[in-house]
Steps between C-alpha positions, in 0.01 A plus 500: 500500500777472762404262780643525852605143591407541867150620410463218249607233750264626768210503254586148387495379860163666552372336183608142571229469766705405807730269303877553544705640214835338423809694402497316170142610430586855602791513255289365214210734575723808514674396178164538323529874568865536405630486857839332529555203727743688723249783549235247602734340753589838647130590522425177688781563747390860561136405543601231752722746687210745523267231635272529197560135410641208696638155430245220471740212463812463293499759224130590530334814633169627633370836620693617807381656827549860389265452204251263663227750594520681167492174306199381699315823417599487132386140465147592609436667163326183378223551758472879454128503420420280801642773726244761392166573665219753447602860566306706754680819389728516805880506478784326677746769602866494603649804671877528452547868589682430827726229356866563425636544149874474560520119502500428126446126540196555724369767264530269198321219685224738608447633148506150350248369755260787432539463123442125506170547682381780275535799732531855364582821688192713566661760725861532608583182690143364470459204263165343416341221300136384469387271782400218265751229593392185683597521866479877512739717699635220719609288204648795310691613810647153543608481135655847511702416811626177347612695194701742712270785599621667821320359804436853625289580193131558569275279285129570537161527329411845364145604408300812427772713343404859427377546140835629373703213643240247392523627142881504511507148643301368203747664260812348656481204260456528124224244460458561127870439437490184712200365310668577168815316612291194598349483152822562308712256703233229489487529121881481479507187717224330303681576173823350633324190632350437157842493332706344783475140362680612183802646684839344559529390865776746593321789331174403668669484842664839453191673365256355751728609785533858375133546411373305799725685744344832399147359524555337838660819632183683396293260713741511795491882514136537401313703766194272463265795485124457524228615264451780402870596529595234245327251270513192722373266228794595273743443785356155565528410132859624499598301811336184360709538183819554703423179689466306173818661370683410823399135466621492139825676593563263788462202267741655249763567766460151647566361153802728456651408839420127486834396339690693768363323807810285545751631762785716369792447740736722302277807527420423862867480590571831332214672682608380841854639476 
């Protein structure tokens, strides 16, 4: 699997739990995936230039201003289940029909914001999701705006759809497929956790990143549907397993990076020129 060094570095910074990442650690981490040192350095420079990361001292980096809101949203995956409440069968709706589509950056941010919060398109320009998130419309509106949704977008509570729309709304998400993915991924994670102590440290670090990245992405983009649209008990079991896997993976990566904590002035000098 070919890994994009910029994507890898951003995910590493999200995974280190607010700790800075040194250039030396970045080089070693990318080397695990066959990424050359020069490519890692270039990726760091480009991420810094784009404001996605920023310096946090000599030769160390943290998430930058242009990735701050997204990283804050992504990091909330660990408390996903705490953000869900009982569903009263209403929907939170976002109307985008009057918004422009020529600004590609704004369009990408809009689509990403809606996807992250589990919205699907019911009618042209009308996106909905079940109103089962803690804080209701006000909280969802605030999160969407922080993620880049246009401020002119209408975000409101929708109830009492006509029978056709109500039926179509329930079919927007494939609940059976979601439930199946919870079960299959949980079993894969549990199997890996059982054999992790037998693995070489570098292999364990590489595998736990690849497998864990897919699992965490599932949680981040999960629509957090209520019963009966999805089997909530299977989702909870899946998220609990991802949390255990994340703790194990964090320990493995801390062990892998521990020998690299000393400053690397040579790499730092190269990056700053």
